N, C-alpha and C positions, 0 to 999 in steps of 0.2 A: 347304515341301512340294516334291514333285518338279516340279510345274508351275512354281513360282516359280524353282526352280533352272534348269530348262530355259529359262525366259524370259530369265534373265540371261545364259545361255550364247549364246543365239541372238538377241540384240538386233540390229536392223538396222544399227546403227552399227558392229558388230563383224564383220559378214559382208561378204565380197567376192564379187561375182558375176562369173564369168569364163566365156568360151566354152570348151566342151569339144570337142576335136578328137582325131584319131588320134595327134597328137603329145603330147597331154596327159599320158599316163603317164610319158613321158620327162621332161617338164618338171617334173612332180611329184617324180620321183626326184631331179632336180638340186636342187630346193629342199630336199628332205629331207636330202640329203647335205651341202649347204652350211650347214644349221642345226645339224648334229651334229658 
């Protein structure tokens, strides 16, 4: 079911909590570019 699928995607072991600042969009862009 959709609930089970979402539960596996969003398990606490797979999530990382990070502080969001005004620099965050720039950092996210750097990560995206380095992974592609």
